[in-house]
PDB file of N, CA, C and O in Angstrom:
ATOM      1  N   MET A   1     -13.327  28.900  -6.268  1.00  0.00           N
ATOM      2  CA  MET A   1     -12.665  29.173  -5.017  1.00  0.00           C
ATOM      3  C   MET A   1     -11.396  28.322  -4.940  1.00  0.00           C
ATOM      4  O   MET A   1     -11.458  27.100  -5.074  1.00  0.00           O
ATOM      5  N   ALA A   2     -10.273  28.952  -4.730  1.00  0.00           N
ATOM      6  CA  ALA A   2      -8.983  28.262  -4.663  1.00  0.00           C
ATOM      7  C   ALA A   2      -8.836  27.577  -3.307  1.00  0.00           C
ATOM      8  O   ALA A   2      -9.318  28.080  -2.292  1.00  0.00           O
ATOM      9  N   PRO A   3      -8.158  26.414  -3.301  1.00  0.00           N
ATOM     10  CA  PRO A   3      -7.957  25.726  -2.020  1.00  0.00           C
ATOM     11  C   PRO A   3      -7.009  26.519  -1.126  1.00  0.00           C
ATOM     12  O   PRO A   3      -6.021  27.087  -1.591  1.00  0.00           O
ATOM     13  N   THR A   4      -7.327  26.544   0.146  1.00  0.00           N
ATOM     14  CA  THR A   4      -6.481  27.253   1.094  1.00  0.00           C
ATOM     15  C   THR A   4      -5.383  26.331   1.596  1.00  0.00           C
ATOM     16  O   THR A   4      -5.411  25.122   1.365  1.00  0.00           O
ATOM     17  N   LEU A   5      -4.418  26.920   2.288  1.00  0.00           N
ATOM     18  CA  LEU A   5      -3.311  26.150   2.834  1.00  0.00           C
ATOM     19  C   LEU A   5      -3.817  25.134   3.850  1.00  0.00           C
ATOM     20  O   LEU A   5      -3.317  24.011   3.907  1.00  0.00           O
ATOM     21  N   ASN A   6      -4.801  25.520   4.648  1.00  0.00           N
ATOM     22  CA  ASN A   6      -5.346  24.637   5.669  1.00  0.00           C
ATOM     23  C   ASN A   6      -6.021  23.417   5.040  1.00  0.00           C
ATOM     24  O   ASN A   6      -5.854  22.299   5.526  1.00  0.00           O
ATOM     25  N   SER A   7      -6.784  23.625   3.959  1.00  0.00           N
ATOM     26  CA  SER A   7      -7.445  22.485   3.311  1.00  0.00           C
ATOM     27  C   SER A   7      -6.430  21.590   2.611  1.00  0.00           C
ATOM     28  O   SER A   7      -6.615  20.374   2.554  1.00  0.00           O
ATOM     29  N   THR A   8      -5.358  22.175   2.076  1.00  0.00           N
ATOM     30  CA  THR A   8      -4.307  21.375   1.445  1.00  0.00           C
ATOM     31  C   THR A   8      -3.597  20.510   2.475  1.00  0.00           C
ATOM     32  O   THR A   8      -3.304  19.344   2.210  1.00  0.00           O
ATOM     33  N   ILE A   9      -3.318  21.066   3.643  1.00  0.00           N
ATOM     34  CA  ILE A   9      -2.677  20.301   4.715  1.00  0.00           C
ATOM     35  C   ILE A   9      -3.590  19.172   5.175  1.00  0.00           C
ATOM     36  O   ILE A   9      -3.125  18.063   5.436  1.00  0.00           O
ATOM     37  N   GLN A  10      -4.889  19.450   5.274  1.00  0.00           N
ATOM     38  CA  GLN A  10      -5.838  18.410   5.681  1.00  0.00           C
ATOM     39  C   GLN A  10      -5.875  17.271   4.672  1.00  0.00           C
ATOM     40  O   GLN A  10      -5.979  16.107   5.060  1.00  0.00           O
ATOM     41  N   ILE A  11      -5.790  17.589   3.379  1.00  0.00           N
ATOM     42  CA  ILE A  11      -5.790  16.550   2.345  1.00  0.00           C
ATOM     43  C   ILE A  11      -4.552  15.677   2.490  1.00  0.00           C
ATOM     44  O   ILE A  11      -4.655  14.453   2.409  1.00  0.00           O
ATOM     45  N   TYR A  12      -3.370  16.285   2.703  1.00  0.00           N
ATOM     46  CA  TYR A  12      -2.140  15.516   2.857  1.00  0.00           C
ATOM     47  C   TYR A  12      -2.172  14.649   4.114  1.00  0.00           C
ATOM     48  O   TYR A  12      -1.721  13.504   4.088  1.00  0.00           O
ATOM     49  N   VAL A  13      -2.697  15.184   5.204  1.00  0.00           N
ATOM     50  CA  VAL A  13      -2.776  14.415   6.443  1.00  0.00           C
ATOM     51  C   VAL A  13      -3.723  13.241   6.266  1.00  0.00           C
ATOM     52  O   VAL A  13      -3.420  12.134   6.711  1.00  0.00           O
ATOM     53  N   MET A  14      -4.862  13.458   5.626  1.00  0.00           N
ATOM     54  CA  MET A  14      -5.809  12.366   5.394  1.00  0.00           C
ATOM     55  C   MET A  14      -5.181  11.316   4.478  1.00  0.00           C
ATOM     56  O   MET A  14      -5.378  10.120   4.693  1.00  0.00           O
ATOM     57  N   SER A  15      -4.439  11.737   3.473  1.00  0.00           N
ATOM     58  CA  SER A  15      -3.793  10.780   2.577  1.00  0.00           C
ATOM     59  C   SER A  15      -2.755   9.966   3.336  1.00  0.00           C
ATOM     60  O   SER A  15      -2.660   8.753   3.150  1.00  0.00           O
ATOM     61  N   LEU A  16      -1.986  10.615   4.177  1.00  0.00           N
ATOM     62  CA  LEU A  16      -0.966   9.919   4.955  1.00  0.00           C
ATOM     63  C   LEU A  16      -1.615   8.958   5.946  1.00  0.00           C
ATOM     64  O   LEU A  16      -1.141   7.837   6.129  1.00  0.00           O
ATOM     65  N   LEU A  17      -2.693   9.394   6.582  1.00  0.00           N
ATOM     66  CA  LEU A  17      -3.410   8.507   7.497  1.00  0.00           C
ATOM     67  C   LEU A  17      -4.006   7.319   6.757  1.00  0.00           C
ATOM     68  O   LEU A  17      -4.014   6.206   7.283  1.00  0.00           O
ATOM     69  N   THR A  18      -4.499   7.536   5.558  1.00  0.00           N
ATOM     70  CA  THR A  18      -5.047   6.444   4.759  1.00  0.00           C
ATOM     71  C   THR A  18      -3.965   5.432   4.415  1.00  0.00           C
ATOM     72  O   THR A  18      -4.195   4.226   4.510  1.00  0.00           O
ATOM     73  N   ILE A  19      -2.798   5.901   4.021  1.00  0.00           N
ATOM     74  CA  ILE A  19      -1.696   5.006   3.679  1.00  0.00           C
ATOM     75  C   ILE A  19      -1.274   4.191   4.898  1.00  0.00           C
ATOM     76  O   ILE A  19      -1.083   2.979   4.801  1.00  0.00           O
ATOM     77  N   ILE A  20      -1.129   4.849   6.036  1.00  0.00           N
ATOM     78  CA  ILE A  20      -0.727   4.144   7.261  1.00  0.00           C
ATOM     79  C   ILE A  20      -1.788   3.133   7.666  1.00  0.00           C
ATOM     80  O   ILE A  20      -1.463   2.012   8.057  1.00  0.00           O
ATOM     81  N   LEU A  21      -3.051   3.522   7.575  1.00  0.00           N
ATOM     82  CA  LEU A  21      -4.137   2.620   7.944  1.00  0.00           C
ATOM     83  C   LEU A  21      -4.180   1.389   7.037  1.00  0.00           C
ATOM     84  O   LEU A  21      -4.372   0.273   7.520  1.00  0.00           O
ATOM     85  N   VAL A  22      -4.006   1.579   5.751  1.00  0.00           N
ATOM     86  CA  VAL A  22      -4.008   0.450   4.816  1.00  0.00           C
ATOM     87  C   VAL A  22      -2.844  -0.491   5.100  1.00  0.00           C
ATOM     88  O   VAL A  22      -3.013  -1.709   5.055  1.00  0.00           O
ATOM     89  N   LEU A  23      -1.665   0.056   5.391  1.00  0.00           N
ATOM     90  CA  LEU A  23      -0.516  -0.784   5.702  1.00  0.00           C
ATOM     91  C   LEU A  23      -0.729  -1.581   6.986  1.00  0.00           C
ATOM     92  O   LEU A  23      -0.366  -2.755   7.062  1.00  0.00           O
ATOM     93  N   ILE A  24      -1.316  -0.943   7.986  1.00  0.00           N
ATOM     94  CA  ILE A  24      -1.576  -1.647   9.251  1.00  0.00           C
ATOM     95  C   ILE A  24      -2.608  -2.747   9.051  1.00  0.00           C
ATOM     96  O   ILE A  24      -2.421  -3.865   9.532  1.00  0.00           O
ATOM     97  N   VAL A  25      -3.691  -2.446   8.351  1.00  0.00           N
ATOM     98  CA  VAL A  25      -4.739  -3.450   8.110  1.00  0.00           C
ATOM     99  C   VAL A  25      -4.193  -4.613   7.289  1.00  0.00           C
ATOM    100  O   VAL A  25      -4.475  -5.771   7.596  1.00  0.00           O
ATOM    101  N   ALA A  26      -3.416  -4.318   6.252  1.00  0.00           N
ATOM    102  CA  ALA A  26      -2.847  -5.386   5.435  1.00  0.00           C
ATOM    103  C   ALA A  26      -1.889  -6.253   6.253  1.00  0.00           C
ATOM    104  O   ALA A  26      -1.879  -7.475   6.108  1.00  0.00           O
ATOM    105  N   GLY A  27      -1.095  -5.628   7.101  1.00  0.00           N
ATOM    106  CA  GLY A  27      -0.171  -6.383   7.945  1.00  0.00           C
ATOM    107  C   GLY A  27      -0.884  -7.270   8.939  1.00  0.00           C
ATOM    108  O   GLY A  27      -0.497  -8.423   9.135  1.00  0.00           O
ATOM    109  N   VAL A  28      -1.922  -6.746   9.571  1.00  0.00           N
ATOM    110  CA  VAL A  28      -2.676  -7.544  10.544  1.00  0.00           C
ATOM    111  C   VAL A  28      -3.394  -8.697   9.848  1.00  0.00           C
ATOM    112  O   VAL A  28      -3.383  -9.822  10.348  1.00  0.00           O
ATOM    113  N   LEU A  29      -4.011  -8.432   8.712  1.00  0.00           N
ATOM    114  CA  LEU A  29      -4.686  -9.508   7.979  1.00  0.00           C
ATOM    115  C   LEU A  29      -3.700 -10.588   7.529  1.00  0.00           C
ATOM    116  O   LEU A  29      -3.995 -11.780   7.617  1.00  0.00           O
ATOM    117  N   LEU A  30      -2.548 -10.170   7.054  1.00  0.00           N
ATOM    118  CA  LEU A  30      -1.541 -11.149   6.632  1.00  0.00           C
ATOM    119  C   LEU A  30      -1.038 -11.949   7.828  1.00  0.00           C
ATOM    120  O   LEU A  30      -0.820 -13.155   7.714  1.00  0.00           O
ATOM    121  N   TRP A  31      -0.853 -11.300   8.962  1.00  0.00           N
ATOM    122  CA  TRP A  31      -0.436 -12.009  10.171  1.00  0.00           C
ATOM    123  C   TRP A  31      -1.502 -13.006  10.614  1.00  0.00           C
ATOM    124  O   TRP A  31      -1.184 -14.136  10.985  1.00  0.00           O
ATOM    125  N   LEU A  32      -2.771 -12.587  10.576  1.00  0.00           N
ATOM    126  CA  LEU A  32      -3.853 -13.489  10.958  1.00  0.00           C
ATOM    127  C   LEU A  32      -3.919 -14.707  10.047  1.00  0.00           C
ATOM    128  O   LEU A  32      -4.105 -15.831  10.514  1.00  0.00           O
ATOM    129  N   ILE A  33      -3.768 -14.482   8.760  1.00  0.00           N
ATOM    130  CA  ILE A  33      -3.788 -15.599   7.807  1.00  0.00           C
ATOM    131  C   ILE A  33      -2.618 -16.532   8.064  1.00  0.00           C
ATOM    132  O   ILE A  33      -2.784 -17.751   8.085  1.00  0.00           O
ATOM    133  N   ASN A  34      -1.420 -15.954   8.261  1.00  0.00           N
ATOM    134  CA  ASN A  34      -0.235 -16.792   8.498  1.00  0.00           C
ATOM    135  C   ASN A  34      -0.313 -17.548   9.824  1.00  0.00           C
ATOM    136  O   ASN A  34       0.187 -18.668   9.933  1.00  0.00           O
ATOM    137  N   ALA A  35      -0.932 -16.943  10.820  1.00  0.00           N
ATOM    138  CA  ALA A  35      -0.948 -17.549  12.153  1.00  0.00           C
ATOM    139  C   ALA A  35      -2.065 -18.572  12.335  1.00  0.00           C
ATOM    140  O   ALA A  35      -1.869 -19.581  13.013  1.00  0.00           O
ATOM    141  N   TYR A  36      -3.225 -18.330  11.742  1.00  0.00           N
ATOM    142  CA  TYR A  36      -4.386 -19.134  12.099  1.00  0.00           C
ATOM    143  C   TYR A  36      -4.972 -19.987  10.986  1.00  0.00           C
ATOM    144  O   TYR A  36      -5.822 -20.833  11.262  1.00  0.00           O
ATOM    145  N   ILE A  37      -4.557 -19.801   9.752  1.00  0.00           N
ATOM    146  CA  ILE A  37      -5.071 -20.629   8.660  1.00  0.00           C
ATOM    147  C   ILE A  37      -3.989 -21.628   8.270  1.00  0.00           C
ATOM    148  O   ILE A  37      -2.911 -21.234   7.827  1.00  0.00           O
ATOM    149  N   PRO A  38      -4.269 -22.909   8.433  1.00  0.00           N
ATOM    150  CA  PRO A  38      -3.255 -23.914   8.088  1.00  0.00           C
ATOM    151  C   PRO A  38      -3.101 -24.034   6.566  1.00  0.00           C
ATOM    152  O   PRO A  38      -4.038 -24.379   5.846  1.00  0.00           O
ATOM    153  N   MET A  39      -1.897 -23.737   6.117  1.00  0.00           N
ATOM    154  CA  MET A  39      -1.568 -23.839   4.690  1.00  0.00           C
ATOM    155  C   MET A  39      -0.140 -24.345   4.577  1.00  0.00           C
ATOM    156  O   MET A  39       0.650 -24.267   5.518  1.00  0.00           O
ATOM    157  N   ASP A  40       0.159 -24.857   3.414  1.00  0.00           N
ATOM    158  CA  ASP A  40       1.523 -25.277   3.130  1.00  0.00           C
ATOM    159  C   ASP A  40       2.439 -24.046   3.168  1.00  0.00           C
ATOM    160  O   ASP A  40       2.023 -22.936   2.838  1.00  0.00           O
ATOM    161  N   ARG A  41       3.685 -24.267   3.574  1.00  0.00           N
ATOM    162  CA  ARG A  41       4.639 -23.160   3.704  1.00  0.00           C
ATOM    163  C   ARG A  41       4.881 -22.464   2.368  1.00  0.00           C
ATOM    164  O   ARG A  41       5.073 -21.248   2.334  1.00  0.00           O
ATOM    165  N   LYS A  42       4.873 -23.214   1.270  1.00  0.00           N
ATOM    166  CA  LYS A  42       5.097 -22.607  -0.048  1.00  0.00           C
ATOM    167  C   LYS A  42       3.946 -21.680  -0.431  1.00  0.00           C
ATOM    168  O   LYS A  42       4.164 -20.620  -1.017  1.00  0.00           O
ATOM    169  N   ILE A  43       2.725 -22.082  -0.099  1.00  0.00           N
ATOM    170  CA  ILE A  43       1.564 -21.248  -0.415  1.00  0.00           C
ATOM    171  C   ILE A  43       1.598 -19.965   0.418  1.00  0.00           C
ATOM    172  O   ILE A  43       1.294 -18.886  -0.091  1.00  0.00           O
ATOM    173  N   LYS A  44       1.965 -20.080   1.688  1.00  0.00           N
ATOM    174  CA  LYS A  44       2.074 -18.893   2.540  1.00  0.00           C
ATOM    175  C   LYS A  44       3.150 -17.943   2.019  1.00  0.00           C
ATOM    176  O   LYS A  44       2.962 -16.727   2.011  1.00  0.00           O
ATOM    177  N   SER A  45       4.264 -18.501   1.588  1.00  0.00           N
ATOM    178  CA  SER A  45       5.338 -17.661   1.051  1.00  0.00           C
ATOM    179  C   SER A  45       4.889 -16.943  -0.215  1.00  0.00           C
ATOM    180  O   SER A  45       5.193 -15.766  -0.411  1.00  0.00           O
ATOM    181  N   LEU A  46       4.172 -17.652  -1.063  1.00  0.00           N
ATOM    182  CA  LEU A  46       3.664 -17.052  -2.291  1.00  0.00           C
ATOM    183  C   LEU A  46       2.641 -15.965  -1.974  1.00  0.00           C
ATOM    184  O   LEU A  46       2.662 -14.893  -2.580  1.00  0.00           O
ATOM    185  N   LEU A  47       1.754 -16.237  -1.035  1.00  0.00           N
ATOM    186  CA  LEU A  47       0.761 -15.245  -0.627  1.00  0.00           C
ATOM    187  C   LEU A  47       1.439 -14.001  -0.050  1.00  0.00           C
ATOM    188  O   LEU A  47       1.056 -12.879  -0.381  1.00  0.00           O
ATOM    189  N   ASN A  48       2.432 -14.191   0.800  1.00  0.00           N
ATOM    190  CA  ASN A  48       3.165 -13.062   1.368  1.00  0.00           C
ATOM    191  C   ASN A  48       3.849 -12.241   0.282  1.00  0.00           C
ATOM    192  O   ASN A  48       3.815 -11.011   0.318  1.00  0.00           O
ATOM    193  N   ALA A  49       4.467 -12.913  -0.679  1.00  0.00           N
ATOM    194  CA  ALA A  49       5.159 -12.210  -1.765  1.00  0.00           C
ATOM    195  C   ALA A  49       4.178 -11.405  -2.612  1.00  0.00           C
ATOM    196  O   ALA A  49       4.461 -10.265  -2.982  1.00  0.00           O
ATOM    197  N   VAL A  50       3.039 -11.990  -2.913  1.00  0.00           N
ATOM    198  CA  VAL A  50       2.040 -11.284  -3.728  1.00  0.00           C
ATOM    199  C   VAL A  50       1.522 -10.053  -2.983  1.00  0.00           C
ATOM    200  O   VAL A  50       1.383  -8.984  -3.578  1.00  0.00           O
ATOM    201  N   VAL A  51       1.238 -10.193  -1.701  1.00  0.00           N
ATOM    202  CA  VAL A  51       0.741  -9.055  -0.916  1.00  0.00           C
ATOM    203  C   VAL A  51       1.798  -7.957  -0.845  1.00  0.00           C
ATOM    204  O   VAL A  51       1.466  -6.781  -0.990  1.00  0.00           O
ATOM    205  N   VAL A  52       3.041  -8.307  -0.628  1.00  0.00           N
ATOM    206  CA  VAL A  52       4.108  -7.299  -0.560  1.00  0.00           C
ATOM    207  C   VAL A  52       4.279  -6.598  -1.901  1.00  0.00           C
ATOM    208  O   VAL A  52       4.442  -5.378  -1.936  1.00  0.00           O
ATOM    209  N   ILE A  53       4.247  -7.331  -2.988  1.00  0.00           N
ATOM    210  CA  ILE A  53       4.388  -6.726  -4.321  1.00  0.00           C
ATOM    211  C   ILE A  53       3.232  -5.774  -4.603  1.00  0.00           C
ATOM    212  O   ILE A  53       3.446  -4.671  -5.106  1.00  0.00           O
ATOM    213  N   VAL A  54       2.019  -6.189  -4.286  1.00  0.00           N
ATOM    214  CA  VAL A  54       0.851  -5.326  -4.504  1.00  0.00           C
ATOM    215  C   VAL A  54       0.942  -4.065  -3.650  1.00  0.00           C
ATOM    216  O   VAL A  54       0.644  -2.970  -4.126  1.00  0.00           O
ATOM    217  N   LEU A  55       1.353  -4.214  -2.391  1.00  0.00           N
ATOM    218  CA  LEU A  55       1.488  -3.043  -1.525  1.00  0.00           C
ATOM    219  C   LEU A  55       2.580  -2.092  -2.001  1.00  0.00           C
ATOM    220  O   LEU A  55       2.404  -0.874  -1.951  1.00  0.00           O
ATOM    221  N   VAL A  56       3.697  -2.631  -2.461  1.00  0.00           N
ATOM    222  CA  VAL A  56       4.778  -1.768  -2.974  1.00  0.00           C
ATOM    223  C   VAL A  56       4.307  -1.014  -4.215  1.00  0.00           C
ATOM    224  O   VAL A  56       4.565   0.183  -4.343  1.00  0.00           O
ATOM    225  N   LEU A  57       3.622  -1.698  -5.127  1.00  0.00           N
ATOM    226  CA  LEU A  57       3.100  -1.017  -6.317  1.00  0.00           C
ATOM    227  C   LEU A  57       2.077   0.046  -5.941  1.00  0.00           C
ATOM    228  O   LEU A  57       2.058   1.128  -6.527  1.00  0.00           O
ATOM    229  N   TRP A  58       1.224  -0.262  -4.960  1.00  0.00           N
ATOM    230  CA  TRP A  58       0.229   0.708  -4.513  1.00  0.00           C
ATOM    231  C   TRP A  58       0.902   1.928  -3.883  1.00  0.00           C
ATOM    232  O   TRP A  58       0.483   3.061  -4.119  1.00  0.00           O
ATOM    233  N   LEU A  59       1.949   1.694  -3.079  1.00  0.00           N
ATOM    234  CA  LEU A  59       2.676   2.806  -2.478  1.00  0.00           C
ATOM    235  C   LEU A  59       3.381   3.662  -3.529  1.00  0.00           C
ATOM    236  O   LEU A  59       3.383   4.889  -3.434  1.00  0.00           O
ATOM    237  N   LEU A  60       3.974   3.017  -4.525  1.00  0.00           N
ATOM    238  CA  LEU A  60       4.628   3.774  -5.599  1.00  0.00           C
ATOM    239  C   LEU A  60       3.616   4.648  -6.330  1.00  0.00           C
ATOM    240  O   LEU A  60       3.902   5.794  -6.673  1.00  0.00           O
ATOM    241  N   LYS A  61       2.444   4.099  -6.560  1.00  0.00           N
ATOM    242  CA  LYS A  61       1.402   4.885  -7.225  1.00  0.00           C
ATOM    243  C   LYS A  61       0.893   5.993  -6.307  1.00  0.00           C
ATOM    244  O   LYS A  61       0.629   7.103  -6.770  1.00  0.00           O
ATOM    245  N   ALA A  62       0.752   5.708  -5.021  1.00  0.00           N
ATOM    246  CA  ALA A  62       0.254   6.713  -4.072  1.00  0.00           C
ATOM    247  C   ALA A  62       1.209   7.897  -3.960  1.00  0.00           C
ATOM    248  O   ALA A  62       0.767   9.035  -3.798  1.00  0.00           O
ATOM    249  N   PHE A  63       2.508   7.642  -4.044  1.00  0.00           N
ATOM    250  CA  PHE A  63       3.491   8.722  -3.954  1.00  0.00           C
ATOM    251  C   PHE A  63       3.833   9.317  -5.322  1.00  0.00           C
ATOM    252  O   PHE A  63       4.667  10.218  -5.411  1.00  0.00           O
ATOM    253  N   GLY A  64       3.200   8.824  -6.380  1.00  0.00           N
ATOM    254  CA  GLY A  64       3.391   9.397  -7.704  1.00  0.00           C
ATOM    255  C   GLY A  64       4.643   8.936  -8.410  1.00  0.00           C
ATOM    256  O   GLY A  64       5.010   9.514  -9.433  1.00  0.00           O
ATOM    257  N   LEU A  65       5.314   7.918  -7.905  1.00  0.00           N
ATOM    258  CA  LEU A  65       6.541   7.444  -8.545  1.00  0.00           C
ATOM    259  C   LEU A  65       6.261   6.475  -9.682  1.00  0.00           C
ATOM    260  O   LEU A  65       7.082   6.331 -10.588  1.00  0.00           O
ATOM    261  N   LEU A  66       5.137   5.823  -9.647  1.00  0.00           N
ATOM    262  CA  LEU A  66       4.804   4.859 -10.690  1.00  0.00           C
ATOM    263  C   LEU A  66       4.408   5.564 -11.980  1.00  0.00           C
ATOM    264  O   LEU A  66       4.661   5.050 -13.069  1.00  0.00           O
ATOM    265  N   ASP A  67       3.793   6.732 -11.867  1.00  0.00           N
ATOM    266  CA  ASP A  67       3.378   7.475 -13.054  1.00  0.00           C
ATOM    267  C   ASP A  67       4.573   7.976 -13.857  1.00  0.00           C
ATOM    268  O   ASP A  67       4.503   8.084 -15.081  1.00  0.00           O
ATOM    269  N   SER A  68       5.675   8.283 -13.162  1.00  0.00           N
ATOM    270  CA  SER A  68       6.848   8.791 -13.872  1.00  0.00           C
ATOM    271  C   SER A  68       7.580   7.685 -14.634  1.00  0.00           C
ATOM    272  O   SER A  68       8.381   7.973 -15.524  1.00  0.00           O
ATOM    273  N   LEU A  69       7.315   6.444 -14.298  1.00  0.00           N
ATOM    274  CA  LEU A  69       7.967   5.329 -14.983  1.00  0.00           C
ATOM    275  C   LEU A  69       7.279   4.955 -16.295  1.00  0.00           C
ATOM    276  O   LEU A  69       7.820   4.151 -17.054  1.00  0.00           O
ATOM    277  N   LYS A  70       6.105   5.515 -16.583  1.00  0.00           N
ATOM    278  CA  LYS A  70       5.378   5.173 -17.797  1.00  0.00           C
ATOM    279  C   LYS A  70       6.105   5.639 -19.049  1.00  0.00           C
ATOM    280  O   LYS A  70       5.977   5.021 -20.106  1.00  0.00           O
ATOM    281  N   GLY A  71       6.869   6.725 -18.942  1.00  0.00           N
ATOM    282  CA  GLY A  71       7.552   7.274 -20.100  1.00  0.00           C
ATOM    283  C   GLY A  71       8.833   6.553 -20.469  1.00  0.00           C
ATOM    284  O   GLY A  71       9.413   6.845 -21.515  1.00  0.00           O
ATOM    285  N   ILE A  72       9.293   5.627 -19.654  1.00  0.00           N
ATOM    286  CA  ILE A  72      10.546   4.926 -19.898  1.00  0.00           C
ATOM    287  C   ILE A  72      10.278   3.734 -20.789  1.00  0.00           C
ATOM    288  O   ILE A  72       9.424   2.903 -20.480  1.00  0.00           O
ATOM    289  N   SER A  73      11.003   3.640 -21.896  1.00  0.00           N
ATOM    290  CA  SER A  73      10.856   2.476 -22.784  1.00  0.00           C
ATOM    291  C   SER A  73      12.154   1.691 -22.798  1.00  0.00           C
ATOM    292  O   SER A  73      13.246   2.256 -22.746  1.00  0.00           O
ATOM    293  N   VAL A  74      12.010   0.379 -22.869  1.00  0.00           N
ATOM    294  CA  VAL A  74      13.176  -0.497 -22.829  1.00  0.00           C
ATOM    295  C   VAL A  74      13.361  -1.141 -24.180  1.00  0.00           C
ATOM    296  O   VAL A  74      14.292  -1.923 -24.369  1.00  0.00           O
TER     297      VAL A  74
END
């Protein structure tokens, strides 16, 4: 049975909602850590950078842009 247009739209909406939800949860968790856990400023900066890099890579993979970069050789 081939997927219908309605089921395809539902898949895209669920994927978009998942991406938005993950970004909101990651942002709130990072804010909570930065606001309420006492850490050195350098450690917080490093933690923020790592979280942003991981989220950007995850977003690139979610939108299919990371897969197209596999064929590029330097």
